[in-house]
N, C-alpha and C positions, 0 to 999 in steps of 0.2 A: 519891359519884361527882364532886361538883364538887371542882376543882383538881387531879384526876388526869392525870399527864403523859401526853400522847400519843406514843407510842414506835412505832417500825416494826418489825416481825416479820422477821426476816432469818436464813434457814437455822436457825430453830427459837430464835432469840435476840432478846430484846426489846431493841432499840438505840435510843439518843436520836439523833436527826436533827442532821447539822452545819448544817442549813438556817440561813440567814442573817436569812430572811423568817418570820414566823408570822403566823396569822390568828386573832382571836379567836372561842371559840365561845360562844355568847351563849343564854341562857334566853329564848326568845321571850316568855313572860309578864312577864317582870320587866325585861328588857336586861341583866341580869347578866351578868357575864364568867365562865363556869363552867370554861374553861381556855384554853389557846392550842394550836394544831395547827401543826405544823412544814410548809411549802410544801418539800418534799423535791426536790433537783435531780437532773439526770440521772445523775450519778455515783452515788447511791443507788439508784435504779431500777436500775441496771446490777448493783449488789452482789445485790440481791433477785432479778434474773432468773438470774444467775450461779447463785446458791444453789439456787434451783428448778430450773434444770437440770442441776446435779449430784444432786439428790435423784430427778429423774425416772427415771433407768434401773432403781433399785431399786423403786420405787415401780411403776413397769409392769410389773417381772416379778413383784410380790405376786399370788398369785392373786385372782381377781374376790372370791370367797368369803370372802377375808380383809380385802381391801379395804374391804368395805362394815362389818366390824365397827365400826371408831371411829364410823361414822353412827348403828350402833345406839347406842351410848354417847353420842355427841352428843345425840340425842333426848332420853334420860334427863337429861342435864345441862342441857338448854334447858328442860325442864320443872322442874325444880329450881330453875332459876334466872330463872323466869317473872315472879315480882313484881319482881326487880331490873332485869330487862332492861326491863318495861315502865316503870319509873319513869324509867329511862335515857333511853328514847325519848320520853318526856314532857318530861323535862326539857330535853332539845337541841333536840326537834323542835314541842312544843307541844302534840299532840293531846292529847284526854283518856286517861286511864288504860284505860278501857274498849277505845278504838280501837287504843292500844298493845299490848294484850294479844291483840286480836284479830288483829293483823297477824303476831304472833309465832306463832299457833297455825298460821296459813297456811305460815308458814316450816318449822314442825315438820312438816306435811303433806308438803313436798317433801322432807325428810330421809327419810321414812318412804317414799315412791314411789322414791326413789334407793337405798333399800335393796335394791330388786328388781333391782339392776342385774346380777346372774349372768343373769337371764332376759331384762332389756331389750337388752342388748348381744349377744345371741346372733346367730351368723350364720346361713347356708344353706348347703345341700349337696344336688348330685344325683349320684347314681351313674351311670354308663355314660352319659354326655352323648354320647360316641361310643364305640365298640366298645373295651372296656378302659380307657377314658378317664374319670376323676371329676373333679368341680370342686365346689371349696368359696369360701363368701366369708366373713371374717373381719372383726370391726370391731376396730380398734387405736386406742390415743389418740392425741392430736395431740402432746403434749408440754407445755410451758409455756402457759397461757392466763391470761387476766388479765378483770378485771370491774370497770366504773367504773360508781358508783352514785349516785344522786341523794339528797337530802334527806329526802323525803317519808315513806318507809318503808324505815328504815335496818335494820331486823330483818328484815324479808320479802324484800326485792327481791333482795338478794344470793343469796337460797337458790331463787331461779328457775332459778339457775345452777350454783353453787358444788357442790352435795351431788353432781349428776348428774357433773360434771366430775372430780371426785376419785374418785368411785366408778368411773368408766370407764379410771382410770390415769392422768389428767393432774395435773400441780401447778398450783396457783390462786394467782394473784396479785390481792388485793384492794385498790382504791383508792376507800375511803368518801368521800363528799362532806366538803369540809373545813368544811361548817357542822354536820355531825353525826357527829365520829367516835367519839365515847365508846362507843356500842353496839357499833360494829365490834370495837373492842378488846377488848370484854367478850366477845364471840362468837368471837372466835379465840384467846382464852385458854381458852374450852371446847373448841376443837378440839384445843389441844394436851392439855388435860385427858384428852381421848375416845383419844388415842393415835396421832394422825397423827404420822408420821416427821418429823423436823426438815427443813425446805425445802418441803414437799408444799404446806402452806398457808402463805402469806405476806400482810403487809400493809405497804403503803408510801401515806403521808399526803401530802397535797399538792394544788395546785391545777392550772391549765392545763400548765405546764412540766412536772409531773409526767406527767400524763396523754399528754403530746406525746412524752414519751421512752418511755412504755410502746407507744405508737402505733408508733414509729419503731425498737423493739429488735428485732433480729434474731432472738434466742432467744424471743421470744412469738408463738407461733402463731396465737392467735384472740383477739378481744375482744369481751365482752358489755357494753352500755350501756344504760341508761335514763335519759332525762332529756327536755329541750326537742329540738323539731324542728330547730331550727337548729343544735344541737350534735350533734344525731344524724348530719344530713348530712354535719358536718363529719370527726367521728370514721369514718363509714363510709367516707368517700372516701379519707382519710389512711390508715387500717388498710389497705382494699382494695389503694390504691396501693402500700403494702408488702408485698403478696403475702398479707396476712392473711384470714381467716376474719373476718366482723363481722355481729354481729346487734344492731340498733341500734333500740331502741323510743324514738319520738318523743313529740309532745304530742297533743291531742286537742281535740275541740269536740264533746260528745257530746250527740246529740239524743234524746230521748224523746217518744213522740205517746201522747196519751191520748184515748181514743175516749168517746163520749156513753155507753157500756153500761160501762164501766169502775166499779169499785168506787171511788167517789170518795174514801171514806175511807182505805182501804188505799192507794190511789194516791198521794194527798198526802202521808202519812206518810213512803212508801218514798221518793219522790221528793224530799222535804225533807232526808231523812238522805243521800240521794244527793249531793243539790247542795251542803249544809251540812257534812255530814260531814266531819273531817278539815280542817276550814275550806276545803273546796272543792280542797284540793291533792293531788289524786290524779287520775291518768289514766283512771279510770273513772267521775269525777263527772259527773253530769248538769249541762248547763250551760244546755241548751235544752230547753223543753219548749212544745211544739205542740198546742195543744188542737183538738179537732176538733168543728164544729157546735157543739151545745148543750152541750158539756163546759166549754165558756168560762168562763162564769159561775161555776159551783160549785166548780170547781178552782181559780181564781183566788181566790175569797173563802178557801177552806180555807188556801190557801199563803201569802196576807199574813198571816192569822192564826198560822200555825206561825212565819213569819219573825220576828213582833213578839214572839213569846213563848217563843223558843230561849233558855235560859240559855247567857250566853258566859262564860267566865272561866279560871281556871288549871286545868288539867287533872287535877291531883291532888285536886282540891277536890271533895266529894260533889255530885252532882246536876249538875254542868257536862256540857252539851251540845255544847259547841263550843269549841275554844283559840283562840291566836291564829294569824296568818301568821306567816311564818318569819323574817321581818325588817322593818325598818323600810323597806327598800329595796323589798321586796316591797309592802308595804301603799302605800308611795307610788303605786306603778306600778298597781295594782289601782285604787286612787282616781282615776288618771288616766283607766284606760278607762272607769270608771264615769261620769265627766266626757263622755269622749267619745260614750258612749252617749244621754246626754241631749241633747247638740249633733246629734247624728243623728235626733232626734225621739223618743227614749225616754221613758217617763214611770214616773218612781220610784214605785212602790207601797210599797215597804219601802227605807228609805235606811240603811246600815249606816256611813255615813261620819261621823266626828265623833262618835262615841259611845264612853264610857269604861267600863272596869269597875272597881267601886270596889277600892281597895288595890293597885290595878296600872295605876298612871297611865302608867307607861313602857312598858309592854307593847304589843305590835305589834296590836292588836285591831282587827277590822272585824266589824261585826254584819251576820247575815243581809241580803242586798239582792235586792229582785225587781224587774226593768226590764220594761216591756210595750211593744209596739208599736214596736219599733225598725225600722229599714228592713232588711229580710232581706237586702238586697244589701251594706251598709253594713259598714265595717272592724269595728266593734263585734260583730256578729252573726257574724263569720267569724274574730275573734282568741280565742286562747287566754288565758282570765283567770288561771285559776288561783287562785282565791278563791273565797269564798262568794257569788257572785253568780248569780243565776238570769234566764235571761231568757225572757219569753212571747211565743210568735208563736201565731198561728190561722190554720186552715184549713177548707174547707168540707167537704171529702171524705178519706177516708184517701188516696186516690191523690195528692192535692195536699200532704197531709203527708209523705208519702214522697219526693216530688220536693224539698220544702224541705228535707227531713233530707239527702238527697243532694248536695244544693248545697253542698259543703264540700269542701276538700283533706285533711281528717281522715278516718279511717275505723277509730277503735279502736273504740267500742262506738256502740249503738243499742238503744234498747228500746221496747216497746209496751206499753200498758195496754189491756185489753179482757176480755170474757168471751165473744167471737166466735173459735171455732177457724178459720173461713174468714178471717177478719181477720188472725190470728195468722200463718196459712201466707202470703197475699199477702206481709205485712210481712217475713219471714225471707226468703222467696224473693227480694224486689225490693230490700230495704235494702242500702247499702253500708258494711258494715262487718265487721270480724274477729271480734267479740263481742256477740252478739245476746241480749237478754233480754227475756222475756215474761213480764208482770205482777212486774218485777225491776228494781231502779233502780241495782244493780251487778252486771253481767255478769261477776263474776269466775270464772274456769275453776277447776275443781278441779286439784289438783296432777298429776294425770294425764292433764291435756288441755292442750295448748299454749295461751299466752296470747297470743291473734292479734291482729293489726292490719293493716291496709290503708292504702294511700295514703301521706299525709304521717306518718302513725303509727307505720310501721314501714321501716326499711331492711335487707335482707336477705331470706333465703329460708327460714330455720329458726327458729322463736321459743322463748322459754325455756318451762321445765316439759316434762315427759312425754317422750313419745318425740321429740319434735323436740329438746329438750335431748340426749337421748343421741345422735341423729343428729348434731348440730351438733359435738359434744366427740368425736366418734369420726371416723375414715377408714377405707374399704372397703380391702380386701386381697382379690383374687381368686388362687386357686390351682388351676391347672391340672394333674392328675397322669396318668401312666400307669405301673402295675406289671404289666408284661406277666408272665404265667406261664411264658412261653418264655424269658424274660431270660437265665437262666443257661446255656442251649443256645446262645445267640448268642455270648455274649462268655466 
């Protein structure tokens, strides 16, 4: 995979970009440059959009039962190449092999669900809405749509959107993160092998200027995005100002509450995996744990032990439980935020700064970090860290803990650990989050449910995955028709 040239996929052809600027793609564990990615200019975005628009009429006219056949083949091809794809993700993203494999399996789940499009996009009908008049509602595709995706799940996140868009009859333009373009190129080659016609699936590499060109292009009808909240706000505003549909998943600051009656061994293990898995670089990572009453001491002791004993290293090495963060800049930002937490009164119970992995001196590693007693109103308690850092807060009652959990702009996920059904019902009713977990640390919806998000964690109306994705990528057409039996007599 190393040194593979990053190309754009335009009208079914892989083309070398004429971009004058390229960005390095580095292995986060070694800082080795794997390849260079072109930052495609607006002119090349136009070529992609024009080719997709040319392919759209034929793809839209393809019966929906035929449109899903390439998806059936794509599922088989992704399973065939699971090992190569997993290694690609680990090399360019840094996560462990097991984490890479798991994200691809979630991607495959979305392909499976989208294969049900003949049923998912069915319309509705009423006979005799008035005497002799029938009414029908059809779902039709939008046209050319685009997706702009982050570095942390290059194999999964595009599949929250792309399979549904394609099966519904749209043509899809993928813009991967310039930090992790290799996995996307492999996946789109599989799309070609699966039999999608030229132009139906496209790929354009690039940075901010490339994204702006997608947001401004008149042929692109809708944009899907996952990333940080500031960028989600920017993309949502620019896309909608240009008359496009937009669904923009933003950042998170996910709380979990641990009750005194919780299974402490299970709760600690699950929450440590949630906080430190994928080096904390996922929008469903638990970043704040609020212990209630007597849960504080036993949970804290166990969490410190897990943070100190978690094995950090290169994701392809056996036994490694956590890899590096994505870049030197990300590591510096996270370290600065930890410093801020200490300045705001936080107590470092486990300090992941200034530690090194043997044999990987140049890697972007941070070890698990646990910070307690921070000011719940301070910036550290409200800032998305996006790294292996867990904050511990304390409350005397469940009601106080829910108040702390709801005191944030984000609303992506919230979790509760308890053996009380009454506590669980109170929590799920009162907590302000789109994804809620009970005795779960990652409340990731199955592919046939929407990936919800509230507040500053989401901009738009319809989320990715499942029926929400179907509705986002289709528009409704209502037909009202009369066929009087006396028509021939009148004319």
